[in-house]
C-alpha positions as CSV (number, residue, x, y, z in Angstrom):
1,X,40.8,11.8,-10.1
2,X,38.0,9.7,-11.5
3,X,36.3,7.5,-8.8
4,X,35.0,4.1,-9.7
5,X,31.4,3.1,-9.1
6,X,31.2,0.4,-6.5
7,X,27.6,-0.7,-6.0
8,X,26.4,-3.1,-3.2
9,X,22.7,-3.5,-3.4
10,X,20.3,-5.5,-0.8
11,X,17.4,-6.9,-2.4
12,X,14.0,-8.0,-0.9
13,X,11.9,-10.5,-2.7
14,X,8.1,-10.0,-2.4
15,X,6.3,-13.0,-1.3
16,X,5.1,-15.2,-4.0
17,X,6.0,-12.8,-6.8
18,X,9.4,-13.1,-7.7
19,X,9.9,-9.2,-7.8
20,X,12.8,-7.7,-6.2
21,X,12.8,-4.5,-4.5
22,X,16.1,-2.4,-3.9
23,X,16.1,-1.6,-0.2
24,X,19.5,0.0,0.2
25,X,22.7,0.7,-1.9
26,X,26.2,1.8,-1.2
27,X,27.6,3.9,-4.0
28,X,31.3,5.1,-4.1
29,X,30.9,8.6,-5.4
30,X,32.0,12.0,-4.6
31,X,30.3,13.4,-1.3
32,X,26.8,15.0,-1.9
33,X,26.7,18.5,-0.6
34,X,24.0,19.5,1.9
35,X,22.7,22.1,-0.4
36,X,21.9,19.4,-2.9
37,X,19.6,17.7,-0.1
38,X,18.2,21.1,0.5
39,X,17.3,21.8,-3.0
40,X,15.7,18.3,-3.2
41,X,13.6,19.1,-0.2
42,X,12.6,22.3,-1.4
43,X,11.7,20.8,-4.9
44,X,9.6,18.2,-3.2
45,X,7.7,20.6,-1.1
46,X,7.0,22.8,-4.1
47,X,5.7,19.9,-6.1
48,X,3.3,18.7,-3.3
49,X,2.3,22.4,-2.6
50,X,1.5,22.8,-6.3
51,X,-0.7,19.7,-6.5
52,X,-2.3,20.8,-3.1
53,X,-3.1,24.3,-4.5
54,X,-4.6,23.0,-7.8
55,X,-6.9,20.6,-5.9
56,X,-7.9,23.3,-3.5
57,X,-8.9,25.5,-6.4
58,X,-10.9,22.9,-8.1
59,X,-12.8,21.5,-5.0
60,X,-13.5,25.1,-3.6
61,X,-14.9,26.1,-7.0
62,X,-17.3,23.2,-7.1
63,X,-18.3,23.9,-3.3
64,X,-19.4,27.4,-4.0
65,X,-19.4,30.2,-1.4
66,X,-17.5,29.0,1.5
67,X,-17.0,30.9,4.8
68,X,-13.5,31.9,5.8
69,X,-13.6,29.4,8.4
70,X,-14.6,26.6,6.1
71,X,-11.8,27.7,3.7
72,X,-9.1,27.8,6.5
73,X,-10.4,24.2,7.7
74,X,-9.9,22.9,4.2
75,X,-6.5,24.6,3.9
76,X,-5.3,23.4,7.2
77,X,-6.6,19.9,6.4
78,X,-4.9,19.6,3.0
79,X,-1.7,21.1,4.5
80,X,-1.6,18.5,7.4
81,X,-2.2,15.7,4.8
82,X,0.8,16.9,2.7
83,X,3.0,17.2,5.8
84,X,2.1,13.6,6.7
85,X,2.8,12.2,3.3
86,X,6.2,13.9,3.1
87,X,7.5,13.0,6.6
88,X,9.0,9.7,5.2
89,X,10.9,11.2,2.3
90,X,11.8,14.3,4.2
91,X,13.3,12.0,7.1
92,X,15.0,9.7,4.5
93,X,16.6,12.9,2.9
94,X,17.8,14.4,6.1
95,X,19.1,11.2,7.4
96,X,20.9,10.3,4.1
97,X,22.9,13.7,4.1
98,X,25.8,12.4,6.0
99,X,25.8,8.9,4.7
100,X,27.2,7.1,1.8
101,X,23.6,6.4,0.5
102,X,23.0,10.2,-0.2
103,X,23.4,9.9,-4.1
104,X,21.3,6.9,-4.1
105,X,18.5,8.4,-2.0
106,X,18.4,11.7,-3.9
107,X,18.0,9.8,-7.2
108,X,15.4,7.6,-5.9
109,X,13.2,10.4,-4.5
110,X,13.8,12.4,-7.8
111,X,12.5,9.5,-9.7
112,X,9.6,8.6,-7.5
113,X,8.3,12.0,-7.4
114,X,9.2,13.0,-11.0
115,X,11.4,15.9,-9.9
116,X,13.6,16.1,-12.9
117,X,17.3,17.0,-12.5
């Protein structure tokens, strides 16, 4: 059985720009499995962790000899920044899981963070 795609989108006009932003959508589609949301969360964390490691390597190389305490402080700082940045997307993904907006949220996160398919 093929399901039709019914799309209802609310748009928000930005003040004085005329630009429209999609704020939500409802899509008639097969339910998305929790495993798809879980895979997206893992992909998002892996992407950010990879960026964090690359930056850490470059910065620590420029800083020269750091003590273990200094390295741990930098590791903790960068890890905490990543966690704060990911709070919103992670909450959106976890909350979307039981809703009709799961497909829309997954696709939006995939596109924003260039996660591929």
